[in-house]
Backbone bond lengths (Angstrom), bond angles and torsions (degrees), N, CA, C in turn:
res aa  C-N    CA-C-N  psi(-1)  N-CA   C-N-CA  omega(-1)  CA-C   N-CA-C  phi
1 M - - - 1.469 - - 1.525 109.85 -
2 D 1.333 117.02 138.25 1.460 122.15 176.33 1.525 107.76 -90.11
3 Y 1.328 116.88 95.13 1.464 121.06 -175.93 1.523 112.14 -67.90
4 D 1.320 118.02 -33.08 1.460 119.42 177.74 1.529 110.62 -62.59
5 R 1.326 116.48 -42.57 1.467 119.96 177.33 1.528 110.58 -66.59
6 A 1.305 117.10 -39.84 1.462 120.89 -177.31 1.522 112.26 -60.92
7 Y 1.328 116.69 -34.74 1.467 120.55 -175.90 1.522 112.80 -106.67
8 A 1.331 117.48 14.27 1.463 121.77 172.11 1.520 108.58 -86.02
9 N 1.317 117.23 128.36 1.460 120.43 -179.39 1.523 112.14 -105.20
10 G 1.325 116.86 -54.47 1.451 120.20 -174.46 1.512 114.12 -57.78
11 A 1.330 116.90 -32.65 1.466 120.49 -178.30 1.523 112.40 -63.32
12 F 1.311 117.56 -17.41 1.458 121.74 -176.83 1.529 112.43 -114.76
13 I 1.333 116.74 15.01 1.462 121.47 179.39 1.521 108.72 -120.47
14 T 1.299 117.03 121.70 1.467 121.55 178.94 1.525 109.76 -63.32
15 G 1.337 116.20 129.89 1.459 120.50 179.01 1.510 113.83 70.71
16 A 1.322 117.15 27.11 1.464 120.75 -175.46 1.520 112.82 -57.50
17 D 1.338 117.35 -36.82 1.460 120.16 -176.74 1.523 112.55 -64.98
18 G 1.307 117.65 -20.44 1.455 120.18 -179.09 1.516 114.64 -82.08
19 F 1.307 117.06 -13.43 1.466 118.76 -176.48 1.524 113.36 -69.62
20 P 1.331 121.19 -50.64 1.474 119.16 -177.00 1.523 114.37 -57.42
21 P 1.343 120.29 -46.82 1.471 116.84 178.17 1.519 113.38 -64.24
22 R 1.326 117.14 -32.38 1.466 119.82 177.29 1.528 110.21 -67.54
23 W 1.333 117.22 -43.92 1.466 119.97 175.93 1.527 110.81 -56.92
24 Q 1.309 116.70 -47.01 1.469 120.70 -176.87 1.524 111.46 -62.71
25 A 1.332 117.15 -41.33 1.458 120.50 179.68 1.527 111.33 -66.88
26 E 1.324 117.17 -43.76 1.459 120.37 179.35 1.520 110.91 -66.01
27 A 1.320 116.50 -37.84 1.461 120.47 179.83 1.526 111.15 -65.62
28 A 1.333 116.66 -44.71 1.458 120.45 179.99 1.527 111.30 -63.19
29 A 1.326 117.13 -42.71 1.461 120.60 179.11 1.518 111.08 -63.97
30 F 1.320 116.56 -39.34 1.467 120.15 179.21 1.524 110.73 -63.53
31 R 1.328 116.80 -46.56 1.468 119.57 179.45 1.525 110.74 -59.12
32 A 1.322 116.38 -44.11 1.460 120.18 -178.64 1.523 111.85 -63.88
33 S 1.331 117.27 -30.64 1.465 120.68 -176.62 1.523 113.33 -73.77
34 L 1.330 117.25 -18.98 1.464 119.97 -172.91 1.518 113.90 -88.62
35 G 1.325 117.84 -18.96 1.452 119.81 -178.58 1.511 112.09 58.04
36 P 1.347 118.63 -130.07 1.477 121.05 -176.19 1.524 114.13 -69.91
37 R 1.325 116.84 -10.09 1.472 118.46 176.71 1.525 112.50 -78.42
38 A 1.322 116.79 -2.19 1.467 122.13 173.34 1.521 108.24 -105.26
39 R 1.301 116.39 108.12 1.464 121.93 178.75 1.531 107.00 -101.61
40 L 1.302 114.90 98.63 1.458 121.19 -168.87 1.524 111.85 -94.59
41 D 1.341 114.23 154.40 1.469 122.90 168.74 1.527 112.66 60.15
42 Q 1.331 115.53 44.40 1.462 120.80 176.89 1.529 109.29 -80.80
43 P 1.327 119.51 124.32 1.468 120.01 -176.49 1.525 112.35 -78.74
44 Y 1.320 115.14 144.72 1.462 119.78 168.59 1.522 111.04 -124.66
45 G 1.323 117.16 4.18 1.452 123.56 178.59 1.511 109.09 -173.14
46 P 1.331 117.92 177.21 1.464 120.88 -173.99 1.527 115.27 -83.67
47 A 1.328 118.60 -18.54 1.462 120.89 -175.80 1.529 110.53 -72.25
48 P 1.336 117.66 154.01 1.468 120.58 -174.51 1.526 114.36 -56.56
49 R 1.316 118.10 -36.85 1.464 120.39 -176.66 1.523 112.70 -94.02
50 Q 1.310 117.73 4.39 1.463 120.73 178.83 1.528 109.45 -86.93
51 Q 1.326 114.48 70.80 1.453 122.91 -179.88 1.525 109.24 -142.73
52 F 1.328 115.37 157.46 1.462 119.28 173.89 1.525 109.39 -135.64
53 D 1.321 115.12 152.94 1.455 122.63 171.96 1.523 107.77 -103.66
54 L 1.320 115.72 136.38 1.461 121.94 -177.90 1.525 108.92 -120.39
55 F 1.329 116.14 125.72 1.462 122.38 -179.94 1.524 108.70 -114.67
56 L 1.325 115.17 131.61 1.464 120.80 -173.47 1.519 111.14 -111.77
57 P 1.344 117.19 143.66 1.469 120.16 174.97 1.527 110.75 -74.11
58 E 1.307 116.03 176.24 1.464 120.29 -177.08 1.519 112.07 -72.99
59 T 1.317 117.75 -22.44 1.459 121.99 178.80 1.526 108.94 -117.15
60 A 1.317 116.40 177.19 1.465 120.29 178.60 1.522 109.52 -56.43
61 P 1.331 118.49 129.39 1.465 120.13 -173.92 1.523 113.25 -66.89
62 R 1.333 114.27 142.25 1.462 121.37 177.51 1.523 111.79 -81.89
63 G 1.321 117.08 -21.15 1.454 123.63 -178.18 1.511 108.06 -178.63
64 V 1.333 116.79 -175.19 1.452 120.67 179.28 1.524 109.32 -132.86
65 L 1.322 115.00 127.98 1.460 122.87 175.18 1.524 107.70 -101.41
66 V 1.316 117.42 126.56 1.463 122.68 175.78 1.520 107.90 -102.72
67 F 1.335 116.18 128.75 1.463 121.46 174.85 1.519 109.30 -112.11
68 L 1.344 115.86 127.47 1.464 123.28 -179.05 1.528 108.44 -109.81
69 H 1.322 116.15 123.15 1.463 120.25 -172.74 1.524 111.72 -78.87
70 G 1.338 114.61 158.87 1.451 121.61 177.81 1.514 112.23 -98.47
71 G 1.341 115.24 -156.18 1.454 121.61 -175.35 1.512 112.48 115.08
72 Y 1.338 116.15 24.77 1.466 121.83 -179.64 1.525 111.89 53.71
73 W 1.329 116.97 35.50 1.478 123.38 179.56 1.539 111.69 58.44
74 M 1.352 117.06 13.59 1.459 121.49 -174.99 1.525 112.70 -119.02
75 A 1.327 118.04 -13.31 1.466 120.06 -168.58 1.527 110.23 -149.09
76 F 1.329 114.27 168.10 1.458 126.23 174.97 1.530 111.77 75.63
77 D 1.312 113.83 176.23 1.461 122.60 -170.76 1.515 107.49 -155.02
78 R 1.308 116.58 160.09 1.466 119.85 -179.25 1.527 112.03 -57.47
79 K 1.322 118.03 -32.50 1.460 121.10 -174.13 1.522 112.99 -75.27
80 D 1.328 118.03 -5.21 1.462 121.18 173.80 1.522 112.43 -79.96
81 W 1.333 118.12 -10.07 1.462 120.63 -167.79 1.525 113.92 -130.64
82 S 1.319 118.13 12.99 1.468 120.69 -174.55 1.523 112.81 -53.18
83 H 1.343 117.59 -37.44 1.465 121.84 -175.86 1.517 112.91 -62.55
84 L 1.333 117.17 -20.12 1.467 118.88 179.81 1.524 111.97 -71.06
85 A 1.328 117.67 -9.30 1.466 121.02 176.44 1.522 112.26 -76.20
86 A 1.327 118.07 -11.04 1.467 120.79 -171.47 1.524 112.63 -60.73
87 G 1.316 117.56 -40.29 1.453 119.66 -178.12 1.521 112.36 -64.00
88 A 1.315 116.88 -44.49 1.464 120.88 179.28 1.524 110.79 -64.80
89 L 1.332 117.14 -44.38 1.465 119.93 -178.52 1.525 111.23 -61.65
90 A 1.319 116.97 -40.55 1.461 120.19 -179.87 1.519 111.88 -64.71
91 R 1.317 116.28 -23.02 1.471 120.54 177.81 1.518 112.15 -96.39
92 G 1.328 117.08 10.65 1.453 120.95 175.07 1.505 115.32 85.91
93 W 1.328 116.63 13.47 1.458 121.64 178.27 1.529 110.27 -101.22
94 A 1.320 116.38 146.39 1.452 121.00 166.17 1.524 108.52 -76.62
95 C 1.328 116.01 158.86 1.460 120.68 177.47 1.526 108.73 -138.32
96 A 1.306 116.54 131.52 1.461 122.68 -179.93 1.518 109.50 -120.46
97 L 1.333 115.25 136.98 1.465 121.21 179.16 1.523 108.73 -126.67
98 P 1.312 117.82 108.69 1.463 119.94 176.70 1.529 112.17 -92.08
99 S 1.314 115.16 153.16 1.464 121.81 163.29 1.519 108.17 -97.53
100 Y 1.319 115.59 169.77 1.461 121.04 176.89 1.524 108.23 -148.71
101 T 1.308 116.32 159.58 1.456 121.27 177.93 1.521 109.50 -63.67
102 L 1.317 116.48 134.24 1.462 121.07 -176.15 1.533 111.07 -91.69
103 T 1.329 114.96 158.13 1.458 120.01 170.81 1.529 108.12 -72.69
104 P 1.333 119.24 150.78 1.466 127.87 4.97 1.526 114.34 -87.02
105 E 1.353 117.34 2.53 1.467 118.58 -179.49 1.520 111.38 -63.77
106 A 1.319 116.71 -31.95 1.463 122.39 176.65 1.516 109.04 -125.86
107 T 1.311 116.62 152.34 1.457 121.38 172.79 1.524 109.00 -84.35
108 V 1.324 116.67 165.67 1.458 119.72 178.69 1.528 110.77 -62.02
109 S 1.310 117.82 -39.23 1.466 119.60 178.41 1.523 111.18 -64.77
110 Q 1.319 117.60 -35.75 1.464 120.19 176.38 1.522 110.84 -67.96
111 I 1.325 116.96 -36.70 1.459 120.63 176.82 1.530 110.32 -64.74
112 T 1.316 117.48 -39.53 1.463 120.63 175.23 1.519 110.60 -58.59
113 A 1.331 116.96 -44.41 1.466 120.83 179.07 1.532 110.93 -64.01
114 E 1.329 117.05 -39.64 1.463 120.43 177.32 1.524 110.48 -62.88
115 T 1.316 116.71 -40.71 1.456 120.71 -179.34 1.528 111.19 -62.86
116 A 1.320 116.59 -41.42 1.465 120.08 176.50 1.524 110.70 -62.26
117 R 1.329 115.79 -39.61 1.462 120.06 178.21 1.524 110.56 -65.30
118 A 1.323 117.04 -40.35 1.461 120.60 178.09 1.521 111.13 -63.30
119 C 1.324 117.23 -44.45 1.468 120.64 179.58 1.524 111.01 -62.39
120 A 1.318 116.76 -37.98 1.468 119.94 177.42 1.525 110.77 -63.85
121 A 1.336 117.21 -42.07 1.459 120.71 179.96 1.526 111.19 -66.95
122 I 1.321 117.33 -36.41 1.465 121.17 178.62 1.527 109.80 -65.00
123 C 1.320 116.55 -41.33 1.468 120.02 178.27 1.522 111.18 -66.12
124 T 1.319 117.46 -33.84 1.464 120.66 175.74 1.517 110.80 -66.16
125 A 1.335 116.76 -37.52 1.463 120.62 179.25 1.526 111.97 -68.92
126 L 1.335 116.65 -30.59 1.465 122.04 -179.56 1.528 108.50 -130.47
127 P 1.322 117.44 71.64 1.468 119.82 -172.22 1.519 113.22 -68.47
128 G 1.322 114.20 145.37 1.449 121.09 172.02 1.511 116.24 81.58
129 L 1.329 117.57 3.06 1.464 120.13 -178.54 1.524 110.90 -95.99
130 P 1.337 117.64 147.99 1.467 119.41 174.05 1.522 110.70 -58.19
131 L 1.322 116.01 141.96 1.457 122.58 -177.13 1.523 109.27 -116.44
132 V 1.337 115.91 126.48 1.458 122.73 172.20 1.520 106.93 -122.31
133 I 1.332 116.94 135.80 1.460 121.32 -177.76 1.522 108.79 -120.75
134 T 1.323 115.34 126.35 1.445 121.45 174.09 1.526 108.77 -128.61
135 G 1.304 116.27 169.32 1.457 120.78 179.75 1.509 109.31 -177.50
136 H 1.327 115.99 162.54 1.454 121.59 -171.20 1.518 110.85 -120.89
137 S 1.335 117.56 129.91 1.463 123.52 174.87 1.533 109.85 62.87
138 A 1.337 118.88 -115.03 1.462 118.74 173.95 1.517 110.25 -61.13
139 G 1.334 117.14 -33.73 1.452 119.92 174.11 1.519 112.32 -68.02
140 G 1.349 116.83 -29.30 1.458 119.99 172.79 1.516 111.15 -65.25
141 H 1.340 115.78 -38.24 1.463 120.01 173.25 1.518 110.46 -58.26
142 L 1.337 116.69 -47.72 1.465 120.30 -177.45 1.522 111.43 -66.08
143 A 1.342 117.08 -38.57 1.461 119.47 176.80 1.522 110.79 -61.07
144 A 1.335 116.05 -43.47 1.462 119.30 178.23 1.528 111.51 -63.97
145 R 1.322 116.55 -39.80 1.468 119.65 -179.86 1.522 111.59 -61.09
146 M 1.343 117.55 -30.44 1.462 119.96 -179.34 1.524 112.03 -68.77
147 A 1.329 117.23 -13.64 1.470 120.90 174.07 1.516 111.88 -95.47
148 G 1.323 117.27 0.28 1.456 120.35 -177.36 1.514 112.67 -68.36
149 A 1.308 115.51 143.96 1.459 120.19 -179.37 1.524 112.21 -64.99
150 D 1.329 117.54 -18.17 1.463 120.96 -178.80 1.519 113.15 -89.63
151 I 1.335 118.55 -5.20 1.451 122.26 -175.94 1.528 109.57 -92.91
152 A 1.321 115.75 125.94 1.463 121.23 179.61 1.521 109.22 -97.80
153 L 1.318 116.49 116.27 1.460 122.51 175.92 1.528 108.72 -126.64
154 P 1.336 117.57 142.21 1.467 118.51 177.71 1.513 112.99 -65.95
155 Q 1.326 116.60 -24.18 1.464 122.14 174.42 1.515 108.19 -137.24
156 L 1.317 116.90 120.89 1.449 120.66 -179.02 1.520 110.69 -77.99
157 P 1.321 117.06 145.71 1.463 118.58 173.56 1.518 111.05 -67.12
158 V 1.309 114.92 148.43 1.465 120.09 172.27 1.521 109.60 -71.88
159 R 1.349 114.76 -36.64 1.458 120.61 -173.76 1.525 109.39 -151.72
160 V 1.329 115.77 146.79 1.459 121.13 168.10 1.527 108.18 -121.14
161 V 1.341 115.45 142.60 1.466 121.32 178.95 1.528 107.48 -128.70
162 P 1.318 117.72 84.94 1.466 120.16 176.54 1.531 110.51 -71.25
163 I 1.333 116.44 124.48 1.457 122.26 -179.24 1.524 108.42 -103.30
164 S 1.323 116.77 121.03 1.471 121.95 -178.57 1.530 110.55 46.62
165 P 1.323 117.59 53.97 1.460 119.41 -170.30 1.526 113.03 -79.39
166 L 1.301 114.69 153.48 1.462 122.35 165.10 1.518 106.28 -89.32
167 A 1.312 115.50 101.18 1.457 121.20 -171.80 1.518 113.30 -98.34
168 D 1.327 116.63 -27.20 1.469 123.03 176.22 1.528 106.54 -125.61
169 L 1.315 116.94 109.29 1.461 121.03 -173.52 1.521 113.17 -83.50
170 R 1.309 118.26 -7.37 1.467 119.32 -174.49 1.529 113.73 -61.42
171 P 1.347 120.48 -35.67 1.471 117.61 176.51 1.523 113.79 -60.97
172 L 1.323 117.52 -26.77 1.469 120.30 -178.08 1.520 112.42 -68.53
173 L 1.319 116.95 -17.22 1.463 120.50 175.83 1.521 111.38 -60.24
174 H 1.331 116.34 -23.68 1.462 121.34 -174.67 1.526 112.70 -99.77
175 T 1.339 117.39 10.05 1.459 121.29 -179.78 1.524 110.48 -103.96
176 R 1.328 115.28 158.82 1.460 120.11 176.75 1.524 111.74 -66.51
177 M 1.334 116.52 -26.44 1.457 118.21 -179.80 1.532 111.98 -64.16
178 N 1.314 117.30 -17.37 1.457 118.09 178.92 1.526 112.16 -68.67
179 D 1.335 117.95 -12.73 1.464 119.18 170.87 1.528 110.63 -60.96
180 T 1.331 115.93 -29.74 1.461 121.63 177.40 1.517 112.15 -94.11
181 L 1.333 116.81 -41.55 1.465 120.06 -178.32 1.527 112.41 -67.42
182 R 1.313 115.94 -35.90 1.472 122.93 179.48 1.529 111.92 59.85
183 L 1.322 116.03 34.51 1.459 119.66 175.67 1.523 110.32 -68.81
184 T 1.308 116.25 137.78 1.455 122.06 169.45 1.525 107.95 -100.49
185 P 1.321 118.79 162.36 1.465 118.78 176.61 1.524 112.85 -55.98
186 A 1.324 117.15 -38.55 1.466 119.77 -179.10 1.524 111.27 -67.22
187 E 1.330 116.79 -43.65 1.459 118.55 -179.73 1.522 110.85 -69.62
188 A 1.322 117.97 -39.25 1.457 120.49 178.91 1.523 110.77 -58.25
189 A 1.311 117.33 -41.57 1.466 120.39 178.25 1.525 111.24 -69.48
190 A 1.327 116.09 -44.55 1.466 120.00 -177.35 1.517 112.44 -65.98
191 E 1.343 117.01 -29.79 1.461 121.30 -176.73 1.526 113.02 -96.76
192 S 1.313 118.44 9.36 1.462 122.08 179.94 1.526 109.98 -91.40
193 P 1.334 118.72 109.51 1.460 119.57 -179.68 1.523 113.72 -56.33
194 A 1.326 117.07 -34.46 1.464 119.78 -178.55 1.523 112.45 -66.36
195 L 1.324 116.68 -17.67 1.460 120.71 -179.78 1.521 112.39 -100.66
196 R 1.333 116.99 3.47 1.460 120.91 -177.55 1.522 109.22 -124.92
197 P 1.321 118.08 149.89 1.463 119.88 -179.27 1.520 112.35 -72.45
198 R 1.315 115.04 145.36 1.461 122.35 173.12 1.522 109.34 -89.03
199 R 1.326 117.01 142.18 1.458 119.55 170.29 1.524 108.43 -61.82
200 Q 1.293 116.65 124.84 1.452 119.81 -174.41 1.518 113.19 -69.40
201 T 1.332 117.57 -15.96 1.456 120.36 176.65 1.532 112.09 -80.87
202 V 1.337 117.13 -9.08 1.463 121.48 -179.33 1.520 108.90 -102.46
203 Q 1.329 116.52 119.62 1.460 120.59 176.11 1.529 109.51 -70.13
204 A 1.316 116.04 155.52 1.465 120.64 177.68 1.517 109.80 -143.31
205 H 1.329 114.61 141.40 1.467 122.10 175.33 1.522 106.33 -141.94
206 V 1.316 116.93 117.45 1.465 122.23 -177.94 1.524 108.94 -93.06
207 W 1.344 115.96 136.72 1.465 121.71 -176.48 1.522 108.86 -125.81
208 V 1.341 117.68 140.17 1.463 120.96 179.37 1.519 109.05 -154.16
209 G 1.321 116.38 149.92 1.458 120.58 178.80 1.515 112.41 -79.71
210 G 1.315 116.42 141.51 1.455 120.68 -178.99 1.513 114.18 -67.49
211 Q 1.351 117.39 -21.84 1.463 121.66 -179.73 1.524 112.18 -103.35
212 E 1.316 116.74 21.27 1.460 119.81 179.32 1.529 110.61 -77.85
213 R 1.325 115.05 168.36 1.441 120.86 174.90 1.535 109.31 -58.43
214 P 1.322 118.73 144.50 1.463 120.27 179.93 1.525 113.25 -53.96
215 A 1.336 116.91 -32.73 1.464 119.07 179.63 1.516 111.54 -62.56
216 F 1.343 117.39 -36.86 1.462 119.35 -179.35 1.526 111.73 -76.40
217 L 1.332 117.03 -33.52 1.459 118.81 172.66 1.524 110.44 -62.98
218 W 1.337 115.97 -40.32 1.463 119.85 177.46 1.525 111.18 -64.58
219 Q 1.317 116.70 -43.65 1.463 120.48 -179.60 1.534 110.91 -60.08
220 A 1.330 116.31 -44.26 1.460 120.10 -178.87 1.523 111.49 -65.55
221 R 1.327 115.92 -44.09 1.468 118.24 -179.93 1.521 111.14 -66.79
222 L 1.325 116.48 -38.67 1.462 119.92 178.52 1.520 110.94 -58.21
223 L 1.338 116.85 -46.09 1.462 119.29 -179.35 1.516 110.92 -64.98
224 S 1.322 117.20 -42.57 1.465 119.14 -179.40 1.520 111.68 -64.27
225 E 1.329 116.94 -36.20 1.463 119.32 179.28 1.524 111.57 -72.81
226 D 1.319 116.42 -44.63 1.461 118.92 -177.69 1.525 111.82 -68.80
227 W 1.322 116.14 -28.83 1.466 120.07 178.56 1.524 112.76 -95.83
228 A 1.325 117.85 -4.29 1.462 122.04 -178.82 1.527 111.17 52.54
229 C 1.348 115.43 50.25 1.455 120.33 -178.79 1.530 109.56 -127.43
230 N 1.319 115.94 169.10 1.459 121.05 179.31 1.518 111.00 -67.47
231 W 1.347 114.99 149.56 1.452 119.58 169.20 1.511 108.46 -140.02
232 T 1.318 116.16 148.90 1.459 122.67 -179.53 1.521 108.97 -125.49
233 V 1.336 115.58 130.43 1.462 122.08 171.83 1.526 106.64 -99.81
234 D 1.339 116.41 111.67 1.459 122.53 -174.58 1.536 108.68 -82.55
235 P 1.334 118.47 110.84 1.473 120.49 -172.52 1.528 112.50 -60.28
236 G 1.324 115.61 135.81 1.452 121.13 173.52 1.510 116.05 78.04
237 R 1.314 118.28 -1.95 1.460 121.37 -176.82 1.525 110.43 -94.64
238 H 1.335 115.20 137.29 1.454 120.55 175.06 1.531 109.74 -106.63
239 H 1.319 116.62 -175.26 1.462 120.31 -170.63 1.524 113.00 -65.39
240 F 1.339 117.73 -25.48 1.454 119.21 -176.11 1.524 113.45 -93.43
241 N 1.330 118.61 -20.48 1.465 118.24 179.30 1.527 113.43 -113.45
242 V 1.319 117.61 3.70 1.458 120.45 179.76 1.530 111.45 -65.25
243 I 1.336 117.42 -22.22 1.464 121.82 -179.23 1.521 113.29 -85.08
244 D 1.329 118.27 -9.78 1.459 120.60 -171.63 1.522 112.81 -57.26
245 G 1.311 117.52 -31.38 1.453 120.56 -177.80 1.512 114.25 -61.02
246 L 1.330 118.29 -21.45 1.462 120.02 179.53 1.520 111.85 -64.48
247 A 1.322 117.94 -24.15 1.460 121.15 179.37 1.525 112.64 -81.50
248 D 1.318 117.96 -6.19 1.464 123.00 -174.43 1.532 109.23 -115.01
249 P 1.325 118.35 116.39 1.473 119.26 -178.40 1.520 113.56 -65.10
250 R 1.334 117.18 -17.68 1.465 120.75 -177.41 1.521 113.06 -97.48
251 S 1.318 117.99 0.25 1.460 120.25 -174.46 1.527 111.60 -75.48
252 A 1.324 114.11 158.37 1.464 119.81 176.75 1.519 111.30 -66.17
253 L 1.335 117.50 -31.57 1.461 120.09 179.52 1.532 111.03 -68.55
254 T 1.333 117.15 -44.37 1.450 119.46 176.32 1.521 110.74 -62.32
255 A 1.324 116.58 -37.63 1.462 120.09 177.02 1.526 110.92 -63.54
256 A 1.328 117.13 -40.91 1.460 119.98 179.19 1.523 111.41 -61.62
257 C 1.323 115.60 -31.27 1.464 119.76 178.15 1.524 112.68 -77.14
258 L 1.323 117.59 -43.59 1.463 120.30 -164.00 1.518 115.42 -114.12
259 D 1.313 118.97 -22.54 1.471 119.00 -176.73 1.523 110.99 -60.85
260 G 1.331 115.70 136.20 1.447 120.73 173.99 1.510 115.09 78.83
261 V 1.326 118.30 3.88 1.476 120.67 179.26 1.517 108.72 -93.34
């Protein structure tokens, strides 16, 4: 099996190079539109990337949605995705987007620990509110990890919604990207949500695009089966536009995150 081909996304998406600059432009415009309701660059630790941006609705928030960005733990930043908070804000929820230290400066297990620290700081900033955690790709992995029985959080999420998650990291051992990730077999197993129990008090709903690479469809189904939770295959969506629904308060993806909480 060609693992590099299996986990390549952009090579199979028409116009893939145009997505990152479009995300960045939409994110910047969204931040500028919020004025004081955008509380930017909130620290949760001493490292440069240990910060989160917090976006507030016009009224007292009903809860807080955390979005964790992807990029194979090697790329991107919270400020590339600010516009995805629009759906939650329109429904009266706050939305927080943390960054984390990227590989190879940090290991995946260290990034998981940073993510838990970020979620704790977000809950401190907005105490007593229901917490829902979502994330995309590598961020989907991190969102799933926050439901793990081994993760200690001062406030547990009500629900996690991993979007196109990397649920079993062992195939990545065979990719060239592991020169940067530096995963070992032991860490790949330990950091695979599909191989670890979910806290039964935390709801889970796995989301994936119907036009994604077969490896990502497999990853999503594997997590849903091992966790015995719902999963949705979003028709016609590929790895780069499967997240678009988060910007729409009426979308099925936003509903999967927030309905019933």
